[in-house]
C-alpha positions as CSV (number, residue, x, y, z in Angstrom):
1,M,-65.1,0.2,40.8
2,S,-66.9,-2.9,38.9
3,V,-64.9,-4.4,35.7
4,V,-68.1,-6.2,34.8
5,E,-71.6,-5.8,34.6
6,Q,-74.1,-7.1,37.6
7,D,-75.8,-9.5,35.0
8,F,-72.8,-11.3,34.0
9,I,-71.2,-11.2,37.9
10,L,-74.8,-12.8,39.3
11,Q,-74.8,-15.1,36.3
12,V,-71.5,-16.9,37.3
13,Y,-72.5,-16.5,41.2
14,T,-75.3,-18.6,40.0
15,R,-73.1,-21.1,38.2
16,L,-70.5,-21.5,41.1
17,R,-73.3,-22.3,43.3
18,D,-74.3,-25.1,40.9
19,I,-71.3,-26.4,40.9
20,I,-70.5,-26.6,44.7
21,F,-73.9,-28.2,45.6
22,S,-74.2,-30.5,42.2
23,S,-73.5,-34.6,42.7
24,E,-70.9,-34.6,40.9
25,N,-67.0,-35.6,42.6
26,L,-64.7,-33.7,43.5
27,K,-62.7,-34.4,40.1
28,N,-65.9,-33.5,37.3
29,K,-66.5,-30.4,39.6
30,F,-62.7,-29.3,39.1
31,L,-63.7,-29.6,35.4
32,L,-67.2,-27.6,35.7
33,L,-64.7,-24.8,37.7
34,R,-62.4,-24.8,34.8
35,Q,-65.3,-24.8,32.3
36,L,-66.8,-21.4,34.5
37,L,-63.1,-19.9,35.0
38,E,-62.3,-19.9,31.1
39,S,-66.1,-18.4,30.4
40,V,-65.0,-15.7,32.5
41,Y,-61.8,-14.9,31.2
42,K,-63.6,-15.3,27.3
43,K,-65.6,-12.4,28.5
44,L,-62.9,-10.4,29.7
45,S,-60.9,-10.6,26.6
46,E,-63.8,-10.7,23.9
47,D,-62.6,-7.2,22.9
48,S,-58.9,-7.9,22.1
49,N,-57.4,-9.1,18.9
50,M,-54.9,-11.1,21.0
51,S,-54.2,-15.2,19.7
52,F,-54.0,-16.5,22.8
53,S,-52.7,-20.4,23.0
54,G,-54.5,-21.7,26.1
55,L,-56.4,-20.2,29.3
56,F,-52.6,-19.3,31.2
57,A,-52.2,-16.9,27.9
58,R,-55.6,-15.5,28.4
59,M,-55.8,-14.6,32.2
60,K,-52.0,-13.3,32.1
61,Y,-53.2,-11.0,29.1
62,I,-56.1,-10.0,30.9
63,Q,-53.8,-9.7,34.8
64,E,-52.1,-6.7,32.9
65,Q,-54.8,-5.3,31.0
66,L,-57.3,-4.8,34.1
67,E,-54.2,-5.4,36.8
68,I,-55.6,-8.0,38.7
69,P,-53.5,-7.8,42.1
70,S,-50.8,-10.5,41.8
71,E,-51.9,-12.5,45.1
72,I,-55.7,-13.3,43.0
73,D,-53.9,-14.4,39.8
74,Y,-51.5,-16.3,41.3
75,Q,-54.7,-17.8,42.8
76,L,-56.8,-19.0,40.2
77,N,-53.3,-19.6,38.6
78,Q,-53.2,-22.8,41.5
79,L,-57.3,-23.5,40.3
80,R,-56.1,-24.0,37.2
81,I,-53.3,-26.5,37.5
82,L,-55.4,-28.6,39.5
83,S,-58.3,-28.5,37.2
84,N,-55.6,-29.5,34.2
85,K,-54.4,-32.4,36.1
86,A,-58.0,-33.4,37.0
87,A,-58.4,-33.2,33.1
88,H,-55.0,-35.4,32.1
89,E,-54.3,-37.3,35.0
90,D,-56.2,-40.2,35.8
91,D,-54.6,-41.2,38.6
92,Y,-55.3,-37.4,40.1
93,Q,-57.2,-37.2,43.4
94,P,-58.3,-33.6,44.6
95,T,-59.1,-33.4,47.9
96,S,-61.3,-31.8,49.8
97,K,-58.7,-29.1,50.7
98,E,-58.1,-28.1,47.3
99,W,-61.3,-27.9,46.1
100,L,-62.4,-25.4,48.9
101,S,-58.7,-22.9,48.5
102,S,-60.2,-23.5,44.5
103,V,-63.4,-21.9,44.9
104,Y,-61.7,-19.5,47.7
105,A,-59.9,-17.9,44.8
106,I,-62.8,-17.8,42.1
107,N,-65.0,-16.7,44.5
108,K,-62.1,-14.0,45.6
109,F,-62.0,-13.3,41.6
110,F,-65.8,-12.3,41.5
111,R,-65.4,-10.5,44.1
112,W,-63.1,-8.3,42.8
113,L,-64.5,-7.7,39.5
114,N,-67.4,-6.7,41.1
115,P,-67.6,-5.7,44.6
116,K,-71.0,-4.5,45.4
117,I,-72.1,-7.9,44.7
118,E,-71.5,-11.2,46.8
119,D,-73.2,-14.3,47.1
120,S,-73.8,-15.0,50.4
121,V,-74.3,-18.8,50.0
122,I,-71.5,-19.0,48.8
123,E,-69.3,-17.0,51.7
124,D,-71.8,-19.1,54.3
125,Y,-70.0,-22.4,52.5
126,L,-66.6,-21.2,52.7
127,S,-66.6,-20.1,56.4
128,K,-68.3,-23.0,57.4
129,H,-65.8,-25.1,55.9
130,Q,-63.0,-23.0,57.1
131,A,-61.5,-22.2,53.6
132,Q,-58.0,-21.4,52.9
133,A,-56.2,-19.5,50.2
134,F,-53.8,-21.4,48.3
135,P,-50.1,-21.6,50.0
136,P,-47.5,-19.5,48.5
137,L,-45.4,-22.9,46.4
138,S,-41.3,-23.2,47.7
139,P,-38.7,-22.7,44.9
140,Q,-37.9,-25.9,44.0
141,K,-35.7,-27.1,41.1
142,R,-37.1,-28.2,37.4
143,K,-36.5,-30.2,34.5
144,D,-38.8,-28.1,33.0
145,L,-41.2,-25.1,32.8
146,L,-44.2,-23.6,31.4
147,C,-44.3,-19.8,31.0
148,I,-45.7,-17.1,28.8
149,V,-43.8,-15.4,26.6
150,K,-43.5,-11.2,27.3
151,S,-40.9,-10.2,24.9
152,W,-38.0,-11.6,23.3
153,E,-34.8,-10.8,21.2
154,V,-32.4,-12.1,19.1
155,L,-28.4,-12.0,20.8
156,K,-25.4,-10.9,18.2
157,N,-22.3,-11.8,18.2
158,N,-19.9,-9.9,15.6
159,N,-23.2,-8.8,13.7
160,Q,-24.6,-12.7,13.1
161,D,-27.3,-14.2,15.1
162,A,-25.8,-16.2,17.7
163,G,-29.1,-17.0,20.1
164,L,-32.4,-15.5,21.6
165,K,-33.2,-14.3,24.9
166,I,-36.9,-15.0,25.7
167,V,-38.3,-13.2,29.1
168,G,-41.5,-14.9,30.6
169,T,-43.6,-15.3,33.4
170,L,-44.1,-18.9,34.9
171,E,-47.4,-21.0,36.2
172,E,-46.6,-19.0,39.7
173,G,-46.2,-15.5,38.8
174,I,-42.4,-15.1,38.5
175,E,-40.5,-14.0,35.7
176,C,-38.2,-15.4,33.9
177,T,-35.4,-15.0,31.8
178,I,-34.3,-17.7,28.9
179,Y,-31.2,-17.7,27.2
180,L,-30.9,-19.8,23.8
181,N,-27.4,-20.2,22.1
182,D,-27.2,-21.4,19.0
183,M,-24.8,-24.2,18.2
184,E,-25.3,-24.7,14.7
185,D,-23.0,-28.0,14.6
186,A,-25.6,-29.3,16.5
187,G,-28.4,-28.5,14.1
188,K,-30.1,-25.7,16.5
189,K,-30.5,-22.6,14.9
190,W,-32.4,-20.7,18.1
191,S,-32.3,-17.7,17.1
192,T,-35.1,-18.5,14.1
193,L,-37.7,-18.8,17.1
194,A,-37.9,-14.8,17.2
195,K,-39.7,-15.6,13.8
196,V,-42.7,-17.8,15.5
197,L,-42.5,-16.1,18.8
198,W,-46.0,-14.1,20.0
199,Q,-46.7,-12.3,22.7
200,Y,-48.6,-14.7,25.2
201,C,-47.8,-17.4,23.6
202,T,-47.1,-20.5,25.9
203,L,-43.4,-21.5,25.9
204,K,-42.7,-25.1,27.6
205,C,-39.1,-25.5,27.9
206,F,-37.4,-29.1,28.8
207,R,-34.0,-29.7,30.0
């Protein structure tokens, strides 16, 4: 079953070819690739009444709505992370391997959106350069994390607000649970955050 119509998928394939074979350096190509990815997700979510705080949140919403395979979602998030580095880190220089894996990821996504159509030029490009998927990330300790909020609830103690429990999804697609205990003597009333959170909002936590 095709998720998007033929005309649209042909347009994005054409745009992807233009990016691949443009004379831009890899860093600029990553920025163009992110623009393409974001335009596709905006198209997929154009009928939604949800409020999204960024591309990450929009991607998570669409993954759940369309049941995009977790492996494709993971690959696309690696592309998004690298393109963010290209946009915000002056000293970041993407490698050819990262570039090829990013093209591999978005092409696989397009193939999933409309299995009846593929672009032979892009397929040949990926085959010629032996492009491979991004490898799984190894578990690591974190000093901060970025997640999309799925649900939350105020924690109680003796019928009084005592904190907040937040369930979210990390960039790698892993579900996480965050517990924030109120510490009024330190001026930290985390339970009040429940009034301003919304589903699919982006939350960044620092240790």
